[in-house]
C-alpha positions, 0 to 999 in steps of 0.5 A: 500499499503507497501513499496516494493524492488527493484533490485537497489537502486535508492538511492545509484545510484544517489549518484554513478551518482555525481547527487544530489537530491533535496528534494521531498515534500510529502503531504498525504491527509488522513494521518491516521495509518491503520497499513501499513508501508507506502511506502514513509517511507524509503524517509522520514525518510533518508532525501530526502523527507519530508511529512505535513500529515492532519488528522481531527480526533482528537485522530488519529492526537494525535497518529501521532504527539506522534510518532514524526517521522523525517522530518514529520509535521501534519496539524489538518486540514479538507480539502475541499471546504473552507465552513462547511459540516457535517461529517458523522462518520462510525462504523470505523472511517476510513470511516468516510464521507463528504459524507452521506453512501449511505446504497442502495448500500452498502448492495448490498455486505457483510461487508461494511455497517456493517463498514459504518454505520453513529454512529454520526455526527459533524459539520465541518470546512474545508479548501481549499489546495491552502489556506494552503501554507506550503505545496507547492511545493506539488509535490506528493499527497496522497489523501484517504477522503473516497468520497472527493478527487475532491474536495480537487482537485478542492480546490487546482488548484494553488497548482497542478501546482507544483504538479508533482505524484498524488495517489487518493482512487477512486470510481467505485460506488457511496457508498457515497451519492453524491461522485465524483465517478473515471471518474470524478476524471479522467477528473479533472486531465487531466484538470490540466496535468498529465496522468492516469498511473495505478491503485494501489491495488483495493478494492472489495466485494463479492454481497450477499449471496455468500463468496468465501474462507471462507471471506466476504472482497474479491469480485469475480469480482466486484471492488468498489473502488481503489487508482489511480495514475496520474503523470505529462503528458510525453509530458510535459517532454521536457519542464521540462527538460529547465525549471525544470529539478529537477521535472524530477529527483523527477520523477524517485525516485517516479515512482522507490521507491514508484512504482516499475515504473521503465520505467517510471524513466527511460522515465524521465532519458532520458529527464533529461539526455539529456539536463544535463547529458548525459548517465544517463537513460543509466546507469540507465537502465544498473544497472537494467538489472545488478540486475534482468535480467528479465528486458530488453530493445528492441528497 
């Protein structure tokens, strides 16, 4: 997922409207640098957000710290349920997991087992998200941990109380033995007051033996994994407007800047504005429509 361009600069918009933006805390679980420009980079480098990243791989952790990125702090913890586990090290470091890869599933597809086959194992101590006090409030959480997502969420119940948005990798096929699938994660997050918004990108592979366009990295129809985006359920917005109005501003910034979800940002601003700054959502919508005539408002 890379940074995207927008019809308006949301930070400039808030400045023009004289709306102070509180700092957003981003928690990146599985912070390995995979060569992509992170969508929150501008927020972090500009000081609108700060980031705490988790990366237990020693060489990747060292690389992240040596980059000396502004407003970023990285921790070497492996998040989980607080118990010791075995890390199954894949041929490509990004495929390593606390769950062993399942060759019976992976070998149905091109270019999956070849990357994920276990080449080593090591004992690993894990720590629960709730036991890392410095992450709170974890207002935006990104999870990319090869099947361990649900384990981390279950160990972060107290942390999730203040979380406003979550992007988590989800799988639709059990490519790792014992891993939770999308349905399991969806049930968990809905029980914690989150509402599914969209999928961000999809990962697919073609079933053997066919390939298309000479590549084994794109499937014909079988989606294997994706990134699911959840926001705090909009049913909670009226209560947030009364008790935590700044949370609605943060939701609007995350929706706009990271995902181009301008409609959801406007919804958050409507609830904020009704209690604290009438006309804010209308000004935002008008700015969008002027900048991009393809965006229109209908009753």
